N, C-alpha and C positions, 0 to 999 in steps of 0.2 A: 201844472208845472210848478217846480220849486224855483223860486227866483231869489238869488242871493247876490250881495255885492261884495267887492273885494278890496284888500289893502296890503301894502308891504310895511312891516313893522321893524323898528330898531330892536336890538337885543335887550334882554332884561338888564336892568341897571346893576352894575357891579356891586354896589353897596348892599342891595337886597340879597343877592346871591351869596356874598361873603357872610352876611349876617346868619343865614340859615346853614351855611357850611360850618360856621363856628359852632352853632347849636348841634349840628350832626356829629361833631367830633366827640361829644359826650353822650350821645344817645345810645339806648339799648337797641339791639337789632330785633327784627320781628320775631325771630326764633327764640328770643330770650323772654318772651311774654310769660308772666307767671299766672297760672290759672289752676285752681284746684278742682277735683272731680265733682265736689258738691256745690259748686257755683252755678245756681240756676239762672241768675241774671248777672253775668259778669259785666264789669264796667266796660263800656263800649264807646268808641269814637267813630263817627262816620265822616270821612273826608268827602266833601262835595266839591268837585272840580268844575266850576262853571266857566267854561270858555265861551263867553258871550260877547266877544268883540265882533259882532256880526248882527244880522237882522233878527236874532232871537233875544236881544237885550231887554225888550219890553216884558219878557216872560220871567225875568230873574226875580223881581220883587214878589209877584203872585206866588211863584213856586216856593221861595224862601218863607213867605208868610204861612203858607200851608204846611210846610215842614215844621215850623216852630209851633203852630197850633196843634198839630197832630201829636207831637211829643208831649206837650203840656197837658193836653186833654186826656191822654192815656197815662199820665203820671210816669213817664219814662225818665225818672231822675237818674237812672244808671247810665244814660246815654247823652252824649252831646254831639253837636254837628260843628265841624270845622270847615268853613266854606271859603275857598279862594274864588274871588269874583273878578272877572276881567270884562269890562264893557267899553264901548266906544266913548272917547272924549271924557272919561271919568277916572278918578283915582281907582286903581286896582287895590283891593283890600283882602285881608284875611280876617274873617269873622268867627267868633266862637258863640254858638247858640246853645243855651242850657237853661232849663227850668223857665222857659218863656222869656228869657233875657238875651238880648243880642249885644255882644261886645266886640268892638274893633280891636283886634290884636296887633295888626300891622298894616301900614299903608305902603304901597310900592310905587306911587306915582302913576302916570298915565301911559308909560311906555312898556309895561309888562307884556310879554309875548306868550300867551297861554298856549299857542300852537307849538311851542318849543318844548321838547321832552325834558330839557333841563329845568324848566319851570315846574313841570309835574314832579320831577324828582325833588326839587326844593320844597314843594308843598308837602310831600310825603315825609321828608326829613324833619320838617317843622312839626308835623303831627306826632311823629315818634318821640321827639324830644319833649314836646309839651305834655303829652299824655302817654307816658310809658306804661308797660305792664297791663295792656288792655287788649280787648278784642277789637279788630278794626274792619270797617267796611269802606269801600271806595265807590262813589257815584260819579261817573263820567257824563257830564251834561254839556251837550253842544250839538253841532252838525257832525256827520260822519259818513263814511263811504265804505265801511268794512275794511277788507284788506287792500282794496284798490288804491294805488298811489294817487295823490292829488294831481300829479303831472299828467295822468292819463284821462282825467275826467272830461276834458274838452273834446276828446275823441269818442268817448263812450257814452256821455250823458249830455250831449248838445241840447237835446230837447228840454232838459231840466234847468237850463240857464247857463251852463258852462260853455265858454267860447274859447277854444284853443288855449286852455289853461287859464282863462279869465272868466269872470262872471259879470255879466253886463247889467248895470243898474237900469239902463233905459228900457230893457225888456219889460220890467215891472210896470212901466208907465204906458206901454203900448199894447200889451197883450192881456187878454182875459186869462187869469191864472187860477189854478186850484188853490184851496186853502193851504197856508204855509205849513210845511212839515220840517222835521229836523233831519238834515241830510248828513273820524273823530276830529276834533277841534279845527274847523276851518275858520280863519280869521279874516275880518274885513272891516273897513271903516272909511276914513276920509280920503284915502289915496286910491280909490278904486280905479281900474278894474283888477288890480293885482291882489292875490290872496296867498295864504300859506296854510299848510295843514301838518298835523303830526302823523308821521307814518307809523304803522302798527308795530313794526320791529323796534323802532325807537321808543315807542310808548312802553312796550314790554320791557325793554332794557332799563327804563327809568324806574320800574317797580321791583322792589326786593323780592326774592323768592320767599314763598310761604308766609307772606305778610298779611294777606287779607282773608277774612272769613268769606266775604263775598265781594265781587265786583259787579256793579250794575251799570249798564250803558243806556242812558236816556238820549239816544242818538240813532239815526237811521242806519240800517244795513249792517249793524255790528254783530248780528246773530248768525255768523257763518262759522263753519268748523275751523276755518283757517285762523280766525281771530281767537276762538276758544282754545285752539291748540297752542298759539303763541303765549296765552295767559295761563296755561294749565299748571305751571309751577308757581304762579303768583297768588292764586286764590283757590279756595275749596269749592266755591259755587260761582256760577256766572249767569247773570240775568241779562237778556238782550232781546232784540227783535231782528228777524231776518229780512224785514222789509222797512218801510218808512214809518215814522212816528209823528203824530200830529204835533204842532208847535206847542200846544198846551203841555205836552209831556205826560209823565205818569201822574195819576191822581194823588198828589202828595198828602192831601188832607187825610187820606185813609191808609196809605201804604207806609208812611214814615215810621209810625209806631210799630208796624209789623217788621220793618227792617231792623229796628232797635231790639225787638224781641226774637229775631231770627226766624220769623214766620215767612219764609221766602216763597213758598207755594202760595200763600195768601196774597203776597205782593203781586204775583203773576195773575192770579184769579181776579183781583181787583182791577188791574190794568185792562184785562180782557173784557170784563163785565162792563166797565165804564164806557169803553168805546163801542162795544157790541150793541149797547142800548141806543146808540145814535143812528141818524139817518144819512143817506147819501154818502158823499166823500168822507164825512166825519166818522162813518162806521168803518174804521180802518185800524186793525190791530192784529199783530202776530207776536207772540211772546213765548219764551221758553226759559226754564231753569235747568242748568247743566251742572252735574257733579263732575268736576274735572279729573278726579282720580282714575276714572275709567277711560280717559281719552287715549292713553297709550295702547290699551287693548283694542279700542275702536280703530285706531290707526293700523294696528297689526291686521285686523280683519279686512280693512279696506285695501291694505297693501297686497294681501293674497288675491283679492279680486283684480287689482290693477295688473298683477303679473300675468293674468290670463287674457287681457284685452288687446286688441290689435294696436299697432303703433299709431295708425291714422284714425283718430276718433271720428273724423268726418264721415267714415264709412258706416257709422252707427246712426240709426234713426232716432233722434232725440225729440221728435215733433210732439210726442205726448208726455214729455217730462215736465214737471211742474215748475213754471217760472215764478220768480218772486220780486223782480225789479222791473222797471219800465224804461230802461236805458235805450236811447236811440242816437245814432250819429247825425251829422248835419244834413244827410240826404234822406233821413227818415228810416234808415235800415236798423233792424233790431240788433242791439248790442248787449243783450242780456248776459250778465256775469253771475247772477245768483239763481241757483236752481235748488229745489228741495233735495236734501242729501239722500233720503230714503228712496226717492223717485229716481235719482241718478243711479243708485246701486242696483235697482231693479232692472235697469237697462244694461249696466256693465257686467253684472255677474253672469257667469257661464252656466251655473246650475242652481237649483233651489236650496241645496245645502249651504252654499255660500251666502245666499240671501238670508236664510234663517239664522245663520251664525252672526251675521252682521246686525240684523234687526234685533236679535237678543241682546247684543252688547250695546246697541243704541238705546234700548229701553233702560239699561242699567245706568246710562249716562244722563239721559234726558228725563228728569223727574217730573216735569210738567211741560206741556206745549198746547197752544190753542191759537187758532186763527179765525178771523171773520170769514164768511163764505165767499166774499168778494173783496178785492182791493181796488182802490182808485175809481170808485163808482162815479160815473159822469165824465170820465176822461176817455179819450180814444184808446189809451193803453190799459183799460180796465182788465183785471185779471180775475178769473174764477179759480178759487182754491179748492181742489178736490183731494189734495194730499199735502199734509204738513207734519213733518217730523220734529220740528223745533230748531233745526240747523239747516243752513244752506251750504252749497259748495259750488265752486267754479268748474267749468268744463273748458279745458285748454284746446279750443279749436285751432286748426291751422291758420285761420284768418287772423289770429292774434299774434302770429309769429312775426309778421312784418313790422308791427309797431312796438315790439319788445315786451308786450304784456306777459307773454308766456315765460320769457326769461326772468322777469320780475317775480312771477309766481313761483318759479323753481327755487327761489331763494328763501321761501317760507319754510318754517319747520314742518308743517303738514306735508308739503310737497316732498321734502327730503325724507321724512319718516316713511312715506308710503310709495315713494318713487313715482308719484303722480305728477306728470309734467307734460 
């Protein structure tokens, strides 16, 4: 089980927000970046958004240290890390890491709310003002639940510690739990059991269009086509996992320099190899690299398939479709919301030509994908992976009509573009 604790936070302090709004007034937009064709190693800034006001706070320092060492060891002087760090009962800070040196750029006090999309927007505005005319990457580091709203997690993932919209601390003291994983930005601390999270649409709205060369999610369940499609106009490449990620996160000692050099397939390979070499529950990894410019064509192919399927999806036998999460409700009923995209298309498509067209476009989008042969080894919810395309997708079963999940889904850009609801 994933056990997390919760809190309700005050809004970001006005003086912090006003400070960065003033900076933003003179900033260059992302589309104004200057870059010549012969720049082999353009100046790069990677914004690391560490929403760690939760039970992942102990992993902040080891991950930051590994990032710093990786850049310094590989002599990545063209790249710096700008890290916004929010942790329980500590000053939230903005750090600049360059050439092995860590400098505090700004302190925000202890009331910063990193689960608020306005805070993400503020961090991006600060990055653009402080380091203009660069190539940018964004690393989203926290817990996450894909496109699923935080308000629904108590009904869908009760077995993972969510209780009617709350996460109970006492469960961690009374149950034998699996190793901690990273479940974007779910915030918690002193006032548990309340928590808050950043919804995907709000997150996407906080990011300027065409801003980032890559966005990487070191958070669980973000590797769904719904999230990728929300971010398709924000970044050229998207690195994520369709399932859970161990609390240690990505192996930053090896991948940070690769992020700096644009070696994104290498980043994915390192992540997979690192966890695939482990045993038991720790042998847990699913990762993909998506080129976002092909997602509109992918949506068009999927929309053609959707137009041929019956209105009632419950009439289709999905028993052999690849599941990728272990969600259950309080009665122990399966509430899976993450299924392998290619596996779902195989069931929905009415003929082989549709399947071939979709798979061809999927291969153009997903540049790398890999999964360990099993997930959650040692848990009752263990999953054997026989098919992994690199992206997951939701199936809007009728059972989700009553709690409003399907209505929430229909508001996503993927659902609107494909008429899949």
